[in-house]
C-alpha positions in Angstrom: 3.6 4.3 -20.1 6.4 5.2 -18.0 7.4 2.0 -16.6 7.4 0.3 -20.0 9.9 3.1 -21.2 12.0 2.4 -18.3 11.8 -1.4 -18.7 10.3 -1.8 -15.2 7.9 -4.7 -14.5 5.4 -4.3 -11.7 4.0 -7.3 -9.8 0.1 -6.3 -9.6 -0.3 -9.1 -6.9 2.2 -7.7 -4.6 1.4 -3.9 -5.4 -1.3 -1.8 -3.6 -2.4 2.0 -3.5 -2.8 4.1 -0.7 -4.0 7.6 -0.2 -3.1 9.8 2.7 -4.6 13.4 3.6 -8.0 14.9 4.3 -9.7 13.2 1.4 -8.1 9.6 2.1 -11.6 8.0 2.1 -12.7 9.5 -1.4 -13.2 7.0 -4.3 -10.3 7.2 -6.7 -10.1 6.1 -10.2 -8.6 2.5 -10.8 -5.0 2.4 -11.5 -4.3 -0.3 -14.3 -0.9 -1.7 -15.2 -0.8 -4.1 -18.1 -4.6 -4.7 -18.1 -4.5 -5.6 -14.4 -6.1 -3.1 -11.8 -4.2 -2.5 -8.6 -6.1 -2.9 -5.2 -6.6 0.3 -3.1 -6.0 -0.7 0.5 -6.4 0.9 3.9 -3.4 -0.8 5.5 -0.3 -2.0 3.7 3.1 -3.5 4.7 6.3 -1.8 3.4 9.7 -2.7 4.5 8.3 -4.4 7.6 6.3 -1.5 8.7 2.5 -1.2 8.3 1.2 2.1 6.8 -2.5 3.1 7.5 -4.2 5.4 5.1 -5.5 8.2 7.4 -5.7 12.1 7.2 -2.0 12.2 8.5 0.8 9.8 7.8 0.9 7.0 10.4 3.0 3.8 11.0 1.3 1.0 12.7 3.6 -1.2 15.1 0.9 -3.3 16.5 1.4 -6.3 14.4 5.1 -6.1 14.8 4.9 -5.9 18.6 2.1 -8.8 18.7 4.7 -10.8 16.5 7.8 -10.0 19.0 5.8 -11.1 22.1 4.6 -14.1 20.4 7.9 -15.6 20.3 8.0 -15.4 24.2 
């Protein structure tokens, strides 16, 4: 596997798979890393931004806005 060749470890508990494009709802094969499968998600957080799995690439800021206004 490429990650083992590069001596990189993947934390399966913090990793997720997403699919974008017209076939984003189609079932995909499980991705297995070190004997553990990675979950397929429709919404995932990356660098503080929420990404949504849709036909077009979309970032969701609703949770960020809610957290901001919750402080007030």
